[in-house]
C-alpha positions in Angstrom: -60.1 -41.8 14.6 -59.0 -41.8 10.9 -56.3 -39.4 9.9 -58.0 -36.5 7.7 -56.3 -34.2 5.1 -56.6 -31.4 7.7 -54.3 -33.2 10.1 -51.4 -33.4 7.7 -50.0 -29.9 8.2 -49.7 -30.2 11.9 -48.0 -33.7 11.4 -45.8 -32.2 8.6 -44.2 -29.4 10.6 -42.0 -31.3 13.0 -40.4 -33.1 10.1 -40.0 -30.1 8.0 -38.4 -28.4 11.0 -36.0 -31.3 11.3 -35.4 -31.2 7.6 -34.4 -27.7 7.7 -32.1 -28.0 10.6 -30.3 -30.9 9.2 -29.9 -29.0 5.7 -28.9 -25.9 7.5 -26.2 -27.8 9.5 -24.8 -29.4 6.4 -24.6 -26.1 4.6 -22.7 -24.6 7.6 -20.2 -27.3 7.5 -19.1 -26.2 4.0 -19.9 -22.6 4.5 -17.7 -20.2 2.6 -18.6 -17.3 5.0 -17.0 -19.3 8.0 -13.9 -19.9 5.7 -13.5 -16.2 4.9 -14.6 -14.2 8.1 -14.1 -14.3 11.8 -17.6 -15.6 13.2 -18.5 -13.8 16.5 -21.4 -15.1 18.6 -23.0 -12.4 20.8 -26.1 -11.8 22.8 -26.3 -8.3 22.1 -28.1 -6.3 19.3 -24.9 -4.0 19.0 -21.5 -5.3 19.8 -18.7 -3.0 20.4 -15.1 -4.2 19.4 -12.7 -2.2 21.3 -10.0 -5.0 21.4 -9.1 -4.5 17.7 -5.8 -3.8 16.7 -2.4 -5.5 17.3 -1.6 -7.7 20.2 1.6 -6.6 21.9 4.6 -8.7 20.8 6.5 -10.9 23.3 9.5 -9.2 25.2 12.1 -10.5 27.8 10.6 -10.3 31.3 13.1 -8.0 33.0 11.8 -5.9 35.9 7.9 -5.9 35.4 5.3 -6.5 32.8 4.5 -3.8 30.3 0.8 -4.1 29.4 -0.5 -3.2 26.3 -4.0 -1.8 26.8 -7.0 -1.6 24.5 -6.5 0.0 21.3 -8.0 3.5 20.9 -9.8 2.3 17.9 -13.3 0.7 18.1 -15.8 -0.8 15.8 -19.5 -1.2 16.6 -21.5 -3.9 14.6 -25.3 -3.8 14.7 -27.2 -6.8 13.9 -30.0 -6.9 11.2 -33.0 -9.1 10.8 -33.2 -11.0 7.6 -36.1 -13.3 6.6 -37.1 -15.7 3.7 -40.6 -17.0 3.0 -42.1 -19.5 0.8 -45.8 -20.1 0.1 -47.1 -23.6 -0.7 -50.5 -24.3 -2.2 -52.8 -26.0 0.2 -53.8 -28.6 -2.3 -50.2 -29.4 -2.7 -50.0 -30.7 0.8 -53.6 -32.4 0.5 -52.4 -34.1 -2.7 -49.4 -35.4 -0.8 -46.8 -33.7 -2.8 -44.6 -33.6 0.3 -41.2 -34.7 -1.3 -41.5 -31.4 -3.4 -42.2 -29.5 -0.2 -39.2 -30.9 1.5 -37.0 -30.1 -1.5 -38.1 -26.5 -1.1 -37.4 -26.5 2.6 -33.8 -27.8 2.0 -33.4 -25.0 -0.6 -34.5 -22.6 2.0 -31.7 -23.6 4.3 -29.2 -23.3 1.3 -30.5 -19.8 0.8 -29.7 -18.8 4.4 -26.2 -20.0 4.2 -25.6 -18.5 0.9 -26.7 -15.1 2.2 -24.2 -15.1 4.8 -21.4 -15.6 2.1 -23.0 -12.9 0.2 -22.8 -10.4 3.0 -19.1 -11.4 3.7 -18.1 -11.2 0.0 -19.9 -7.8 -0.6 -18.3 -6.4 2.6 -14.9 -7.0 0.8 -16.2 -5.7 -2.4 -17.3 -2.4 -0.8 -14.1 -2.3 1.3 -12.8 0.8 -0.4 -15.7 3.0 1.2 -16.8 0.9 4.4 -14.8 2.2 7.5 -12.6 -0.1 9.5 -11.4 0.2 13.2 -8.6 2.8 12.4 -11.1 5.2 10.7 -9.8 4.3 7.2 -11.6 2.2 4.7 -10.9 -1.5 4.9 -8.7 -1.1 1.8 -6.7 2.1 1.9 -3.3 3.3 0.9 -2.4 5.0 4.1 -3.5 2.9 7.2 -1.5 4.3 10.1 0.9 2.1 11.6 3.2 3.3 14.2 5.3 6.2 12.7 4.3 5.5 9.1 1.6 4.1 7.0 0.9 1.0 4.9 -1.2 0.1 1.9 -3.3 -3.0 1.5 -5.0 -1.8 -1.8 -4.0 -2.3 -5.5 -5.3 -1.7 -9.1 -3.3 -4.3 -11.0 -4.9 -7.3 -12.9 -4.6 -10.8 -11.5 -1.4 -12.4 -12.7 1.7 -13.9 -11.3 3.6 -10.5 -10.6 0.7 -8.8 -9.1 -0.2 -11.7 -6.8 3.5 -12.2 -5.6 3.9 -8.3 -5.0 0.6 -8.5 -2.9 1.9 -11.5 -0.9 5.1 -10.0 -0.1 3.4 -6.7 0.8 1.1 -8.5 3.2 3.9 -10.1 5.0 5.9 -7.1 5.5 3.1 -5.1 7.5 4.3 -4.6 11.1 2.3 -3.6 14.2 2.4 -0.3 15.9 5.8 -1.1 17.5 7.4 -2.0 14.1 7.4 -5.7 14.8 6.2 -7.9 11.8 2.7 -9.2 12.4 3.6 -12.5 10.6 0.8 -12.1 8.3 0.6 -15.3 6.0 -1.8 -14.9 3.0 -3.4 -18.3 2.3 -6.5 -17.7 0.4 -7.3 -16.0 -2.9 -10.9 -14.9 -3.5 -12.1 -14.2 -7.0 -15.4 -14.2 -9.0 -16.4 -16.6 -11.7 -14.7 -14.5 -14.5 -11.2 -14.9 -12.8 -11.6 -18.4 -11.5 -9.5 -20.2 -14.2 -6.7 -17.5 -14.1 -6.7 -18.0 -10.3 -6.4 -21.7 -10.3 -3.8 -21.7 -13.0 -1.6 -19.3 -10.9 -2.2 -21.1 -7.4 -2.9 -24.7 -8.5 -1.1 -25.5 -11.7 2.3 -27.3 -11.3 3.8 -25.9 -14.5 3.5 -22.4 -16.2 4.2 -22.1 -19.9 5.9 -18.8 -20.8 4.0 -17.5 -24.1 5.9 -15.6 -26.7 4.4 -12.3 -27.9 4.8 -9.7 -30.4 7.8 -7.9 -28.8 9.3 -11.1 -27.4 9.9 -13.9 -29.8 11.5 -16.3 -27.3 9.9 -19.8 -27.7 7.2 -20.9 -25.3 9.0 -22.3 -22.2 7.2 -24.4 -19.5 8.7 -23.8 -16.1 7.7 -24.8 -12.5 5.0 -22.6 -10.7 6.5 -21.3 -7.4 3.1 -20.4 -6.3 1.5 -23.9 -6.6 -0.1 -25.0 -3.3 0.6 -21.7 -1.5 -3.1 -20.3 -1.7 -6.6 -21.8 -1.6 -8.7 -20.6 -4.3 -12.3 -19.6 -3.5 -14.7 -18.6 -6.1 -17.9 -16.6 -5.3 -20.7 -15.7 -7.5 -21.0 -12.6 -5.7 -18.0 -11.0 -7.3 -19.6 -10.0 -10.6 -20.7 -7.1 -12.5 -18.6 -4.2 -11.4 -16.5 -6.4 -9.1 -16.0 -9.1 -11.6 -12.3 -8.2 -12.1 -11.5 -7.5 -8.3 -9.4 -10.1 -6.4 -8.7 -10.3 -2.8 -5.7 -12.0 -0.9 -6.6 -12.9 2.7 -5.0 -14.6 5.7 -7.7 -16.7 7.2 -5.3 -18.4 9.7 -5.6 -15.7 12.2 -8.1 -15.4 14.9 -9.3 -11.9 13.7 -9.7 -11.7 10.0 -10.5 -8.8 7.5 -14.3 -9.4 8.0 -16.2 -10.1 11.2 -19.6 -12.0 10.8 -21.5 -11.4 13.8 -24.5 -13.6 14.8 -26.7 -13.8 17.7 -26.1 -16.9 19.8 -29.4 -16.3 21.9 -31.5 -15.8 18.8 -30.5 -18.7 16.4 -31.8 -18.8 12.8 -35.4 -20.3 13.2 -37.8 -22.1 10.9 -41.7 -21.3 11.4 -44.6 -22.3 9.6 -48.2 -20.9 9.2 -50.1 -23.9 8.3 -52.5 -24.9 11.0 -55.2 -26.2 8.6 -58.4 -24.5 8.6 -57.5 -22.5 11.7 -54.6 -20.7 9.6 -55.6 -17.3 8.3 -53.6 -17.8 5.3 -55.1 -21.2 4.5 -58.7 -19.9 4.9 -58.1 -16.6 3.0 -55.7 -17.5 0.3 -55.6 -21.3 0.5 -51.9 -21.3 1.2 -49.5 -22.3 3.8 -46.4 -20.4 4.5 -43.0 -21.5 5.8 -40.2 -19.1 6.6 -37.0 -18.6 8.2 -35.5 -15.8 10.2 -32.1 -14.8 11.4 -30.3 -11.8 13.2 -26.7 -11.4 12.0 -24.5 -8.7 10.3 -20.8 -8.1 9.0 -18.4 -5.5 9.9 -14.6 -5.1 9.4 -11.7 -6.6 11.4 -7.9 -6.5 10.8 -7.2 -4.6 7.7 -3.6 -6.2 7.8 -5.3 -9.7 7.1 -6.8 -8.6 3.7 -5.4 -7.1 0.5 -7.8 -5.9 -2.3 -7.1 -5.1 -6.0 -9.8 -3.1 -7.7 -9.8 -2.5 -11.3 
């Protein structure tokens, strides 16, 4: 039996599904969300985190173990359902414009990965209002830590002094027993506006001191002690009111400042509504629909692993 145009959609779907899966895997391999946040897979619609807080430090084993129980602090993250759908004119399939359709499917995979990044970055940008596990905002000046409080928030513009101060401040934060947590900031997150300042601070081997109206000393180059200490990540989602904000993160820890929770039993799925004449959309609107659906959300983890400066 010869192949008819109406057969094309049903033959096309498996290839498009594979195209989406391959493109999505490729996007995840270089996902900024996975570099910034702790990714947690769950099978529950709402996951309760009762283990947030500092793990007890090592001590000499003398008479018996001293167990550190779960922290009295908890955070619950409920997943949300997200979707994106594209419409393709039926005649585009009939006219064999399949390569153009494949390009749109690949772009759909990019959109999903980008949305995960958007949620993580926006969680940091709104970290002065969103509540963390200790009942404070993720970025606050009075996080309770043992018998005292510590701050992980600033209001200074990004420069060498503010960056060095923030790095030292993060490294000095102790746990509830007063033992240093060993925080080591390794990532500087900025928006497009600050990307060149950030790269100059973190990647340039030489800094040139510039004379000004009150200091007439000649411009002098000197070695940049911050070179190679931080990875710079630029996100387009730090723009508008957040364009001057910057964040210093410790991404080497198992628990980071933001948690990206995703359903392992409900993976991101690609679906199609394009069964030829039998499709309602094809019959009524002369269109085929291709869409993606996922269930995930973000919440806050360890405030000690993040520092934010808001201008």
